[in-house]
LUMBANU-473356 format. One line per field, with one value per residue (C-alpha): residue number from 1; x, y, z. Coordinates in nm, 4 decimals. Each point is the difference from the previous one (the first is absolute). Example, Ala and Ser with C-alpha at 12.3 -4.5 7.8 and 13.67 -1.06 7.14 Angstrom:
// LUMBANU-473356
num	c(1,2) $
u	c(1.2300,0.1370) $
v	c(-0.4500,0.3440) $
w	c(0.7800,-0.0660) $
***
This chain:
// LUMBANU-473356
num	c(1,2,3,4,5,6,7,8,9,10,11,12,13,14,15,16,17,18,19,20,21,22,23,24,25,26,27,28,29,30,31,32,33,34,35,36,37,38,39,40,41,42,43,44,45,46,47,48,49,50,51,52,53,54,55,56,57,58,59,60,61,62,63,64,65,66,67,68,69,70,71,72,73,74,75,76,77,78,79,80,81,82,83,84,85,86,87,88,89,90,91,92,93,94,95,96,97,98,99,100,101,102,103,104,105,106,107,108,109,110,111,112,113,114,115,116,117,118,119,120,121,122,123,124,125,126,127,128,129,130,131,132,133,134,135,136,137,138,139,140,141,142,143,144,145,146,147,148,149,150,151,152,153,154,155,156,157,158,159,160,161,162,163,164,165,166,167,168,169,170,171,172,173,174,175,176,177,178,179,180,181,182,183,184,185,186,187,188,189,190,191,192,193,194,195,196,197,198,199,200,201,202,203,204,205,206,207,208,209,210,211,212,213,214,215,216,217,218,219,220,221,222) $
u	c(0.0104,0.1305,-0.0871,0.0064,-0.0069,0.0255,-0.3358,-0.1398,-0.0619,0.0662,-0.0368,-0.1423,-0.1109,-0.3479,-0.2753,-0.2033,-0.2967,-0.0814,-0.3159,0.1839,0.1211,0.3435,0.2607,0.2711,-0.2750,-0.0188,0.1718,0.0488,-0.1101,-0.2620,-0.3329,-0.2336,-0.1542,0.1205,-0.2832,0.0112,0.0041,-0.2315,0.0824,-0.1481,-0.1932,0.0563,-0.3235,-0.0514,-0.1358,-0.3642,-0.0489,-0.3413,-0.1696,-0.1909,-0.3515,-0.2756,-0.2110,-0.3897,-0.1859,-0.3315,-0.3040,-0.1551,-0.3244,-0.0225,-0.3565,-0.1465,-0.0768,-0.3672,-0.1163,-0.3405,0.0311,0.1945,-0.2813,-0.2978,0.1965,0.0942,-0.3989,-0.1277,0.2626,-0.1813,-0.3200,0.0333,0.1754,-0.3065,-0.2173,0.1929,-0.0259,-0.3736,-0.0356,0.2307,-0.2510,-0.2798,-0.1922,-0.3442,-0.2115,0.1304,-0.1482,-0.3873,-0.2430,0.0999,0.3612,-0.0222,-0.2817,0.3144,0.2809,-0.2701,-0.0234,0.3845,0.0762,-0.2857,0.1826,0.3531,-0.1341,-0.2123,0.2837,0.2618,-0.2188,-0.0331,0.3733,0.0295,-0.2574,0.1799,0.3402,-0.1602,-0.1551,0.3480,0.1906,-0.2064,-0.0364,0.3979,0.0243,-0.2264,0.1954,0.2921,-0.1766,-0.0807,0.3676,0.1074,-0.2683,0.1203,0.3220,-0.0337,-0.1897,0.2985,0.2345,-0.2401,-0.0814,0.3895,0.0345,-0.2555,0.1574,0.3433,-0.1847,-0.1921,0.3521,0.1773,-0.2763,-0.0237,0.3363,-0.0001,-0.2765,0.2220,0.2881,-0.2728,-0.1663,0.3908,0.0700,-0.3203,0.0753,0.3660,-0.1535,-0.2555,0.2848,0.1959,-0.2732,-0.0780,0.3636,0.0032,-0.3427,0.1398,0.3133,-0.1995,-0.1998,0.2858,0.1132,-0.2964,0.0181,0.3708,-0.0814,-0.0707,-0.2301,-0.2458,-0.0149,-0.2849,-0.3565,-0.0865,-0.2721,0.2546,0.2486,-0.3167,-0.0765,0.3320,0.0099,0.2289,-0.1209,-0.1394,0.2288,-0.3558,-0.2064,-0.3761,0.0038,0.1409,-0.1932,-0.2969,-0.3458,0.2060,0.2537,-0.2764,-0.1206,0.3027,0.0204,-0.3041,0.1080,0.2073,0.3602,0.1284) $
v	c(-0.0064,0.3584,0.3302,0.3140,0.2611,0.3036,-0.0673,-0.2347,-0.2775,-0.3552,-0.3169,-0.2963,-0.3609,-0.0260,0.1909,0.2886,0.0628,0.3808,0.0130,0.0698,0.3237,-0.1214,0.2847,-0.2001,-0.0365,0.3883,0.1577,0.3599,0.2034,-0.2063,0.1128,-0.2380,-0.2712,-0.3519,-0.2013,-0.3742,-0.1343,-0.3186,-0.2867,-0.0047,-0.2774,-0.2231,0.0462,-0.3143,0.0515,-0.1438,-0.1171,-0.0391,-0.2650,0.0482,-0.1183,0.0645,0.2763,-0.0876,0.3214,-0.0339,0.2216,0.1296,0.1664,0.3448,0.0378,0.3267,0.1438,0.1489,0.2610,0.1120,0.2906,-0.2439,-0.2574,0.2461,0.1153,-0.3407,-0.0539,0.3041,-0.0576,-0.3700,0.1237,0.2877,-0.3335,-0.1953,0.2720,0.0720,-0.3474,-0.0027,0.3599,-0.1778,-0.3248,0.1641,-0.1249,0.1060,-0.1945,0.2307,0.3052,0.1381,-0.0117,0.3611,-0.0289,-0.3197,0.1551,0.2839,-0.2440,-0.1899,0.3314,0.0305,-0.3155,0.0868,0.3365,-0.1770,-0.2495,0.2415,0.2318,-0.3027,-0.0839,0.3514,0.0312,-0.3219,0.1703,0.3202,-0.1491,-0.2370,0.2962,0.1739,-0.3004,-0.0017,0.4009,-0.0550,-0.3056,0.2311,0.3140,-0.1795,-0.2231,0.3857,0.1241,-0.2742,0.0517,0.3896,-0.1163,-0.2194,0.2664,0.2444,-0.2254,-0.0378,0.3326,0.0777,-0.2903,0.1527,0.3655,-0.1498,-0.1494,0.3087,0.1987,-0.2661,0.0351,0.3946,-0.0373,-0.2259,0.2683,0.3017,-0.1861,-0.1282,0.3594,0.1235,-0.2204,0.0809,0.4032,-0.0758,-0.2190,0.2569,0.2808,-0.1933,-0.0659,0.3556,0.0963,-0.2213,0.0828,0.3991,-0.0932,-0.1745,0.2915,0.2135,-0.2156,0.0003,0.4057,0.0216,-0.2762,0.2366,-0.2526,0.0666,0.3391,-0.0503,-0.0055,-0.4047,0.0461,0.1101,-0.2973,-0.1900,0.1447,-0.0106,-0.4098,-0.0201,-0.1493,0.1714,-0.0188,-0.0541,-0.3014,-0.0230,-0.3109,0.2271,0.2969,0.0213,0.2082,0.2999,0.0141,-0.0615,0.3468,0.1247,-0.0895,0.1489,0.3470,0.2277,0.0058,0.3116) $
w	c(-0.0235,-0.0704,0.1575,-0.0880,0.2909,-0.1378,-0.1897,0.2453,-0.3117,0.0498,-0.1470,0.1670,-0.0738,0.1322,-0.1201,0.1780,0.0771,-0.1983,0.1446,0.3350,0.1182,0.0089,0.0090,-0.1868,-0.3337,-0.0331,-0.2748,0.0229,-0.2850,-0.0920,0.1289,-0.1963,0.1971,-0.0913,-0.1949,0.0546,-0.3390,-0.1188,-0.2172,-0.3505,-0.0217,-0.3239,-0.2784,-0.2337,-0.3277,-0.0108,-0.3850,-0.0841,-0.1464,-0.2940,0.0334,-0.2744,0.0481,0.0163,0.0088,0.2181,-0.1252,0.3087,-0.0905,0.1602,0.1764,0.0007,0.3124,-0.0506,0.1992,0.0582,-0.2650,-0.2419,0.0122,-0.0457,-0.3249,-0.1374,0.0484,-0.1995,-0.2826,-0.0060,0.0029,-0.2764,-0.2144,0.0616,-0.1183,-0.3133,-0.1057,0.0712,-0.2096,-0.2459,0.0006,-0.0504,-0.3209,-0.1922,0.2601,0.2895,-0.1756,-0.0093,-0.2493,-0.1423,0.0195,-0.2434,-0.2395,-0.0398,-0.0305,-0.2912,-0.1447,0.0009,-0.1669,-0.2456,-0.0993,0.0007,-0.2506,-0.2191,-0.0205,-0.0950,-0.2809,-0.1205,0.0151,-0.2136,-0.2669,-0.0046,-0.0703,-0.2768,-0.1739,0.0228,-0.1327,-0.2854,-0.0920,0.0084,-0.2470,-0.2208,0.0646,-0.0814,-0.3571,-0.0665,0.0115,-0.2020,-0.2977,0.0504,-0.0459,-0.2938,-0.1902,0.0708,-0.1573,-0.2757,-0.0723,0.0266,-0.3017,-0.1872,0.0503,-0.1135,-0.3242,-0.0754,0.0159,-0.2282,-0.2839,0.0104,-0.0265,-0.3307,-0.1357,0.0678,-0.2033,-0.2528,-0.0505,0.0117,-0.3194,-0.1673,0.0030,-0.1175,-0.3002,-0.0836,0.0038,-0.2169,-0.2379,-0.0045,-0.0664,-0.3129,-0.1197,0.0335,-0.1962,-0.3070,-0.0279,-0.0080,-0.2548,-0.1792,0.0121,-0.0876,-0.3099,-0.3635,-0.1248,0.2765,-0.0587,-0.2668,0.0407,0.0661,-0.2919,-0.2191,0.0522,-0.0861,-0.3218,-0.0682,0.0212,0.3171,0.2875,0.3052,0.3487,0.1604,-0.1758,-0.0372,0.2786,0.2862,-0.0946,0.2693,-0.0120,0.1385,-0.3058,-0.2435,0.1570,-0.0478,-0.3512,-0.0743,0.1547,-0.2169,0.0113,0.2138) $
***
């Protein structure tokens, strides 16, 4: 055992009770009380064993109070009343209501018949209108064809008329030329009667003379 006389600290081989108020256990400068330590217990790990989980359904019972019971009864009564009103038949109606319902059914039937009738008439009128439209279209096409034919004929008539006018002009020119040649020739300056007396043939034969020319011959030559 060693002793330190200056600090009054020594080592011993035996345990000392720290709870006792011994001067030897006092350490100057440390005012905190000495706390007795406890041994910590060993914690062993717990491994859970897996087991199938089974859910159990536990219905929750409603705790019915007096107010809630009254509400549910009223709601049930209302539902039953609605069902009864929905299940009302004609037998439950009075005589006046039955007559009204019968009149309404007759009116609906009459309106349905009139609707079918008007629809049939409308369909017939529509078909007739379509037929009339088709006839008008055909007539218009025929009128256009006739118009084209008339225009072609009119064009042909104009061409023929222009040809006839040209021919007439040519004949007039030829006739005028022949008359000029006769006037310019020396043998035609004498009177036609003198030519006949002299034994010369007249340019105008008797066969070609008309009654107007005969009258002309009887008149004196000027």
